[in-house]
C-alpha positions in Angstrom: 16.6 5.5 -23.9 14.0 4.4 -21.5 11.5 1.8 -21.3 7.8 2.1 -21.2 7.9 1.0 -17.4 10.4 3.5 -16.7 7.6 5.8 -17.1 5.2 3.7 -15.2 7.5 2.7 -12.2 9.4 4.4 -9.6 9.2 3.9 -5.7 5.8 3.6 -4.5 5.4 3.5 -0.4 3.2 4.6 2.1 4.8 7.8 2.2 6.0 8.6 -1.3 3.9 8.8 -4.7 4.9 7.0 -7.6 6.8 9.2 -9.8 6.7 9.8 -13.4 10.0 9.0 -14.8 11.8 10.1 -17.7 10.2 10.2 -21.3 13.3 11.5 -22.6 17.1 11.0 -22.1 17.6 9.9 -18.5 16.4 11.1 -15.4 13.1 12.1 -14.0 10.2 13.9 -15.2 8.0 15.6 -12.5 4.6 14.2 -12.5 1.0 16.0 -11.7 0.6 16.6 -8.2 -3.5 16.9 -8.3 -5.6 15.4 -6.1 -7.8 12.5 -7.5 -10.7 13.9 -8.9 -13.6 10.9 -9.3 -11.6 8.0 -7.5 -14.5 8.3 -7.4 -4.4 -16.1 -21.1 -2.8 -19.1 -20.7 1.0 -17.4 -20.8 0.0 -15.7 -24.1 -0.2 -11.8 -24.9 -3.9 -10.6 -24.1 -5.0 -7.4 -25.8 -8.0 -7.0 -23.8 -7.9 -8.5 -20.2 -10.9 -9.5 -18.4 -13.3 -7.6 -20.6 -16.2 -9.5 -19.6 -17.7 -11.0 -16.3 -15.7 -13.2 -14.9 -16.9 -16.5 -13.0 -17.1 -14.9 -9.8 -20.0 -12.7 -10.9 -18.2 -8.9 -9.8 -19.3 -6.2 -12.3 -15.9 -5.2 -13.2 -14.9 -2.0 -15.4 -14.4 -3.3 -19.3 -10.7 -3.0 -19.8 -9.7 -3.3 -23.8 -6.1 -2.6 -24.9 -4.9 -1.7 -28.4 -3.8 -4.3 -30.6 -0.3 -2.7 -30.2 -0.3 -3.0 -26.8 0.4 -6.6 -25.4 0.7 -8.3 -22.0 1.7 -11.8 -21.1 1.3 -13.0 -17.6 3.1 -16.2 -17.0 2.1 -18.5 -14.3 -1.6 -18.0 -14.0 -2.9 -21.3 -12.3 -1.6 -22.3 -9.1 -3.9 -24.7 -8.1 -5.1 -22.4 -5.0 -8.0 -20.7 -5.6 -7.1 -17.9 -3.8 -3.9 -17.4 -5.2 -5.4 -17.5 -8.6 -7.7 -14.9 -8.0 -5.1 -12.3 -6.4 -3.2 -13.2 -9.8 -6.2 -12.3 -11.9 -6.9 -9.3 -10.5 -3.1 -8.4 -10.6 -3.4 -8.4 -14.4 -6.7 -6.4 -14.3 -4.9 -4.0 -11.8 -1.8 -3.3 -14.3 -3.6 -3.3 -17.4 -6.2 -0.5 -16.1 -3.2 1.9 -16.1 -2.1 1.2 -19.5 -5.7 1.6 -20.4 -5.7 5.1 -18.9 -2.4 5.9 -21.1 -4.1 4.3 -24.3 -7.3 6.2 -23.9 -6.0 9.3 -22.5 -8.1 9.4 -20.0 -7.9 8.3 -16.3 -11.4 8.6 -15.7 -12.7 5.8 -17.7 -9.4 3.6 -17.1 -10.6 1.5 -14.0 -7.9 2.3 -11.8 -9.9 3.2 -9.0 -11.4 -0.1 -9.0 -8.5 -2.0 -8.7 -5.9 0.3 -7.0 -6.5 1.9 -3.2 -5.0 4.4 -0.8 -1.4 5.3 -1.8 -0.8 3.2 -4.9 -4.3 4.8 -6.0 -2.7 8.3 -5.8 0.6 7.1 -7.0 -0.5 5.3 -10.8 -3.3 8.1 -11.0 -0.3 10.8 -10.7 1.6 8.8 -13.1 -1.3 8.5 -15.6 -2.5 12.0 -15.6 1.7 13.1 -16.1 1.8 10.5 -19.1 -1.2 11.5 -20.5 0.0 15.1 -20.4 3.0 14.4 -22.5 0.9 12.3 -25.2 3.1 9.0 -24.2 1.8 5.4 -24.4 3.5 2.4 -25.8 3.7 -0.5 -28.1 5.0 -4.2 -28.0 5.1 -6.7 -25.2 5.7 -6.6 -21.5 6.0 -10.2 -20.1 5.3 -10.5 -16.2 6.7 -13.5 -15.0 7.9 -15.5 -11.6 4.5 -14.2 -9.9 4.8 -15.4 -6.5 1.4 -14.6 -3.7 2.1 -14.8 -0.1 -1.6 -14.9 1.6 -1.7 -13.8 5.3 -5.2 -13.9 5.7 -8.8 -14.0 4.2 -8.3 -10.2 3.6 -4.5 -9.3 3.1 -1.8 -10.8 0.6 1.3 -9.9 -1.1 2.5 -10.4 -4.6 6.2 -10.2 -6.0 6.8 -10.5 -9.8 9.4 -9.4 -12.7 8.5 -7.5 -15.5 10.6 -7.7 -19.1 10.3 -4.5 -20.8 12.8 -5.3 -23.5 10.0 -6.1 -26.0 8.3 -2.6 -25.5 8.9 1.0 -26.8 7.5 4.1 -25.8 5.5 6.0 -28.0 3.6 9.4 -28.8 0.0 8.7 -28.5 -1.3 10.9 -31.1 1.1 10.4 -33.9 2.2 6.5 -33.2 5.7 7.6 -33.8 8.2 5.3 -31.7 11.0 6.2 -29.5 13.5 4.0 -30.1 14.7 1.9 -27.2 17.7 -0.1 -26.0 17.6 -3.3 -23.7 19.8 -2.9 -20.6 19.7 -4.2 -17.1 17.4 -1.9 -16.5 14.6 -3.3 -18.6 14.2 -5.6 -16.0 12.0 -4.7 -12.7 11.2 -6.6 -9.6 7.8 -5.5 -7.8 6.5 -5.9 -4.3 2.9 -5.4 -3.8 0.5 -5.1 -0.8 -2.9 -6.4 -1.3 -6.0 -6.2 0.6 -9.6 -7.9 -0.3 -12.4 -5.1 -0.2 -16.1 -5.7 0.5 -16.7 -6.6 -3.0 -14.3 -9.4 -3.4 -11.7 -7.0 -5.3 -7.7 -7.7 -4.4 -6.8 -4.4 -4.3 -3.3 -2.8 -4.5 -2.5 -0.7 -1.9 1.3 -0.6 -2.2 3.7 -0.8 -4.4 7.4 -0.9 -4.5 9.9 -1.5 -7.7 13.5 -2.5 -7.8 14.7 -1.5 -11.3 17.3 -3.7 -12.5 16.9 -6.2 -9.8 19.3 -9.3 -10.3 16.6 -11.6 -10.0 14.7 -10.6 -12.8 17.7 -10.5 -15.2 17.5 -13.1 -18.0 
């Protein structure tokens, strides 16, 4: 059976949207092709990443995840202010997708604040597909080996691994868990393209993933 990020990930490039991967036995489910409407902690679990305004004074959308949806982000402090800001925005970025699933509402998720270009189109399609299937998840996702490369004042790249072994897909309305098995595919490598917008937000514009990547295996 599939881990929650199987639902979340697949390949996202400049020419291909994120695909909603299987919620059932294997293979891929199709995702909505709707155009975007209204795209108008130390290393401990966080149920509500960045719900309040940070020290940078930017007015951000509220993010509050349910208590059974835990995110663990390792390596939050690098000692470099720009890299730390990128890592913090990445935490908020991925949390908006989970908030969309938890709420069953893409418009209140905040995704359009942190994603842009093809990445926004991809996560929007993913979230729409998950919501239509009444699919969410419970448990813990661990984000680790996060590495930032800064190209200039407005562009950067970020890579990291995700451990999905502690999470399980569930029905959003009944809260019934599917049950999962841990395999090599439970560990995923991500490569993100980032750019800083006029408001000072490090937005994700491009995203690729390598499920079962050797570098992420325990």
